[in-house]
N, C-alpha and C positions, 0 to 999 in steps of 0.2 A: 482614466475614468474618475479617479478621486478628485481631480481638478474641477469637475462639473457637479459634484455632489452638493456643494453649497447652493448652486443655482437650482438644482432639482429639489432640494429641501425647501427653498424659498417658494418655488412653484407649488409644492405640495401643501405648505402651510397657508398660502394664499387661497388655494382651492378649498382647503378645510374651512377657512373663515368665510369664504364666499358661499359655499354650499350649506354650512351649518348655521350661519347667522344672518347674512345679507339676503340671500334668496333661498330660503328653506323649502319653498313650494316646488322646487325642481325635484326634490326627493320624495314628494307625496305619492307619486304613482308606484314607487317601490314598496315592498312589504316592510313592516316596521323593523324586523330583525336585520334585513339586508341594509336598510338605511343606517342603522347604528354601526354595523360592521364596516360599511364603507367609510364613515367618518372616523372610526377608530383606526382603520388601516391608513387613512391619510395622515392622522396625527402621529401614529407610531412610525410610519415611513419617513415623515418629515424629521422627527427626532433622531432616528438612527442615521439618516442621510447626513444631517448636520453634525452628528457626533463623529462620523468617520471621514468627513471632508478634510481638505487641506487647510492648514492654518491660514487665517486672514480675517479681514474685516467682515466679509460675508458669512464666514463660519460663525463668528461671534454673534452677529445679528440674528441669524437663523437659529442658532442654538438657544439664545435667550428667549426668542419668541416661542419656539417649540417646547422649551422647558416650562414656560408659563402654562402652556396647554396641558402638559403632562402633570404639572402641579395641580391644576384645576381638576383634572381627571382623578388624581389621588384624593383630593378633598371630597369630591363627589362620591367616590367609592367608600371612603371612611364614613361619610354621612349616611349612605345607604345601608352599610353594615350596622351602624349605630341604630338606625330606624328598625332594622330587623331584630336586633338584640334587645333594645330597650323600649320599643314602641315609639309613639309620637312624642317628640320633644316639647311640643307646645302645650300639652295638657298635664 
């Protein structure tokens, strides 16, 4: 099973990019909270599948791509917490 985790991770990150950025209209019929949970589940699933997959070129590629997504999520979370604590940064 660990042999296929790199491919599963690649499929999850491609579906995250496809649903989140290329065709976001697919998610509009869903409620807003379910929409966000689905994208977070795809991102976390991709990261952890890449993390536990067998060593190789595919693991390296998927781990880099999903780590960039996790880093973006961390930056967005820090920015949101900063907005809550300090108000709007622009004024």
